[in-house]
N, C-alpha and C positions, 0 to 999 in steps of 0.2 A: 157562637157563645157571645161574642161581642155585639152582633147585630141585635140578638135578643135583649141585651143589657141596654143597648142604645134605644130601642124601641120603648122600653120600660121607662128610661129616664125622660124621654120625650113626652111621655104620657104624664109622668109625675110632675114635670116641671113646666109644662105649657110649651115645649119645642115641637111645633107642628107644621112649620114651613119647610118646603123642599130646600130652600136656601140654608136655613139653619142647620137642617139635618146634614147637608153636604158639608158645611163649614166646620161643624163640631166633630165630624166623622174621624178626621185626622187627630184631633186632640184625644178622642176617646180611644182610637186604636193604638196611640202611643203608650197609654197607660190607663186603661179603662177603670181600674179599681179606684181612681180618684175622680170619676165622672161626677158622682153626686156632690162630692166637695167642691169641685169646680162651679157646678150649676148653682148651688146654694150660695157660694162665695160671690159670684157675680151679681146675684139678685140682692143680697144683703148690702153689697157696696153701692149698687144702684140706689137702693133706699136711703143709704146714709148720704149720698151725694144730695139727693132731693131734700133731705132733712137740712143739710148744711146751707143749700141755696136759699131755702125759706128763711133761715135765721139771718143769713148775710143780706138778704133783701129787707129784713126788718119786719116781717110779717109776724114773727115771734120774738124776736130780739136781734142781735145781742144789744142790751143797753149797758151803759158804764158799770152798773152794778152786777152785771152778769160776766164780767171779766176779772178773773182773781189772778194775782201773782202767786206762784209757788215758791217753795223755798229756795229753789235757785234762780228766782225772779223771772222765770219763763211764765207766759200766760196760760191760763187754762179757761175755758168758756163753757157755757150751757151746751154747745155743740160737741165738745170733747166728751163730756159725761153722757149726753144723749146718744151719741153714736156707739159709745161703748156698751152702754146698756142694752140698746137695740139689737147690736150684732151678737152680744153675748147670749141673749134671750133667744134669738133666731137660731143660733148654733146649737143651743141646748136642746131646743124643741126639735130640731132637725135630726140630731145624732144621738140624743140621750145625754142627760147630765153626766152620768158615770163614764161616758166616752169622750167627753170634751175638756180639754186642757187648753187654757188661754193664756198667753203672755200679752199684756197690754200696758199702756203707759199710765192710765189714771187710776187712783184710788178713791176712797170714799171719805177720807179723813175731813176734808172741809164740808163735804154735803152733809154728812151725818152730824155735824155740830148743831146743838140746839138753837144756835142763832142764825142758822142757814135755812130756815123754813121756806122763806120766799124763793130763795135760789133752787132747793129740791123741788119746790111746786113747779117751777119753770121747767126742770128738767122732766119731771113726770108727765107734764102736759105735752112737752115736745116728743117724748117716746111714744106716748099713746096716739098722738096724731099721726105719727109715722107708721106705727104698727097697724093701724086701721087701714092703711093703703096696701097692706101686704098682699091681699088678693090680686092686686093689679100686677104683681110680679110672680104670681104663681106660688105664693108662699101662705102659710097658714097664720090667720089672725087670732090673737088671744081671745079665749071664751069671754072674758070680763077685762076691762081696762086694767093695767098694772097699778097697784098702789105704791107709795113711797118706799115701803120696806122691800117690796119686790124689785123695784128699781135699783136700790142700794145693793141688794143681794146680787143682781145681775153684774153690776159693776165690780163689786168685791170678789166675785168668783174668778175675775181675770187675774189671778195671783200665781199662776204658774211660773216656775224659774226655768222651765225648759230642761234641755240636756241632750244627751246623746241617744237615749232610749225612748220609744214610744212617739206618739203623734202630739204635735203642739200647734195650735193656731197662733200666729203672731199678729197683732193689731196695733195700728196707730191710728186712733179714731180721727184725729184731725193732724196730719203731718203738715207742719208749717202754721201753727196757730197764729203767728204774727201776720202772715199772709192773709189768713182768713179775717182777722180782725181789721187789717187795712185794706180789705177789698181786692186782694191781689191773689196769687197762686197759692194753692194749698192742695192736699190730697188726702184720700182715705185709703189706707194701705192695709191689705189682709193677705196673709201667706199661711201655708200650711207646711210644717216641718215633719217630716217622718223618719226617726232614727237618724237625725242630725242633718238630714238633707232637705233643701226646700223642694217640695214637689208641685206645689200650687202657688201661683202669684196672682192677685187681683189688685189693681190700681186705679182708684176712681180720681178724676182730675176736674172738678166742677167748673173751673174757670179756664180750661185748656180746651179750645175748640177742637172738634174732630175735623173740622174744615180749613182752619187757618193755622199758619205756622206759629211758632213760639217766637216773639220778638222781644226787644228790650222792654224792661218793665215800664219806662215812661211813654210808651206807645200805647194808648187805651185799647187799640185794635187787638192787642194780645188776649184780651178778656173777653169771653162770650159765655153767656148763660148756659148755651147748650151743652158744654163740656164733653167729657167722654171716660169710657172705662176700658182699660187694657187688661188683658189676661192670658194666662198660659198655664200649661202643664209640663213639668220637667221631662225632657227627652223628646218632646213632640217636634222640635226644630221649627216651631211656628209660635207666633204671638198674634192676638187678635185685638182690634179696636172697635168699639161701638158707641154711638152717641148715647147721651143720657136720656132716660124717659122724662118728658117734660111734664111739668105740673099743669097740664091742661085737661086731665082726666084720661088721657090716652092709656091704652093697655100696654103691657109688656110686649116688646118685639125684639127678636133674637137676632136681627141683622148685624152682621160684622165684616170687617175687612181685614185681611192680613196686613200687618205691618213689619217692616224690615228696616235694619239700620242703614245709614248712608253708605255709598260706595267710595266716598272721598277718603283719600289716604295721603294727601298732600298737606302737610301742616300749613301752608300758605292759605289754603282755601277752607281749612277747617274751623268750626265754631266750637269753642268750649264754654262750659258752664261750671259755676261755682256757687256756694251758698251766698245769701245775702248778708247773714249775720257774720260780724267779725269776731265775736267773742270765742267761738269754737272753730275758728277757720283761719289758717294763716294766708291771707290774700297776697302779701308780699312774696312769700315763697312760691305759690302758685303762678304769680307774674314772671319770676325768675325762670321757672321751669318752661313756661309758655314761650318766653324769649329765647331760651336756649334751643328749643326745638323748631323755631321759626314761626310760632303762631302769630298772626298779624292782627286778627280781628280782636275788638275789645270783648271781654268775656261777658256772657249772659249771666248776671246774678239773680238766681231764681230761688224763691221759697220752696221748700218741701222736695218730695221724690218726683216732682214733675221734671227734674233734671234727668232723672232715669227715663221718663216717659219720652222726653226730648230726643235722647239718644236712640230709644227703642224704634221710633217713627221717622227717624232721619232729619230731624230739625236741628241737630247738634251732633257733633262727632266725639267730643270728649267732656268727662266730667272729672274734676280733681278736687280732692279734699284733704287738706293736711291740717289735722287738728293740733292746737296747741298743747303743750306738755300738761299731763294730768287729766286730760279729757278722755273719757272711754266711750266709744261709739256704741249706741243700743241697737240690737238686732231689728227692732221694729222700724228704724229709720231707714233700713236697707233691703230687708228680706224680699218684699214683693218686687221692688224695682230691679234688684239684681237678676232674679230670674227672668223677668221679662226682657231685660236687655240681652241676656244670654241666649235665650230661645229665639230672639229676633235676629240674632247672628253676631251680636257684640261680645266683648270680652270684659270681665270685671274681676279685679285682684286687689290685694293690697299693694302698697308702693314698692314692695320687694318682689312682686311678680307672683306671689302665692294666693291660691284661691281663698276667699273669705270662709271662715269657719263659724257656722252657725249652731254648732253642737255643744257649746260650753256654757249655756245659760243665757241670761239676759244681755250680756255684753260680748261684743267681738273680741274676745280675748287673744292675745298674741298678735294683734294687728301690727303689721311693720309699718310704720311711718305714717300711713295715710291709706286712702283708697282712690283708685284710678279705674274709670270705665271708659271704654273706646268702642267705636263703631267696627274696628277691625284690628287685626293683629299688628300690621305695620305701624300704625299710630301708637298703639299700646306699647310696642318694643321701643319706640322713640322716646315716649314719655318715661317709661321705667329706666331706660339708659340715662336719660338727663337726670333722674333722681339720683342714682348712683353716682353720676359724675359730679353732681353739685352738692351732695350731703355734707361732705366734710366741711364746707364753708358756709353751711346754714346756721340759722340760729334758733332753729325749733328747740 
């Protein structure tokens, strides 16, 4: 049964190499009912990364008038809206509108305003330029280019609030928009939640080379346009990484390599990541925990879920985030990365040592103090122990 299903999927999605058939066999055997979701997810994230790279290089934008501040002062760009519209349209075409529930970050309030016609036109043009390339990725191109109303509809239908029942796609179209704007690290994150459990995770990292380690942000060698996409299925016990399809007219290729977390469990040798932004992350508390467990290296401050990617492929061992009082973590900032780290052999919990709960809607409700991701149990236990030992004296 699985073999026949796999052959069907290879035919439908352009998986025709011996290498790709072998590599994806393990993922399909682990939970083959999500095979189509995985294949579509990887391809739409590849397309989204291509879209973002073109915008970041300036072939379409972004220009100053294409960077808008939201109510919480965080930025949103043409890339955010374009990726959300494109992925929403692709998921709907692939699975049927009645079967697709999407939780995503952006809405259409700004784009739908009568004064935003130029901005909307930029989004529409970017979406259509990307959708025209769909056959390169083994996906369907629209019969005719999308108009403004269709693009707004695609964005606005991503209004699910999730929950414990049913299937829900979780999308962060550009995670780390500040990193995107500044030419630094950012990610496109897509996950599927089924009855409260993350079952598929896809993470596109356009500036995180599949060949070069993540290094401190002030070293430009950390950024390469090649980029990579990581993906997994729950229960597979494996995560995969493939390079991005380049913008040179090349067709889709499904080559990928297994990634694994680091085997380092000595805090002296471990590298830890934390967010760049200080507004919603307590760097001083993280530094105190690092000192308590004996971490000696300076932290890698990284935009976006690339922090999870770094742990999954062994470039770092620890990610800590302790939000300041009043801040609520959104599920789209963590879902894809959490599953990829776990299937690559890592551990992710809240700071109390409990699994993260993605079944309660848009937010990680009931989160205990913060989030801790580690490459292994030993490091994780040390971090959690240090949190408990120091909490009474903290000022969070």
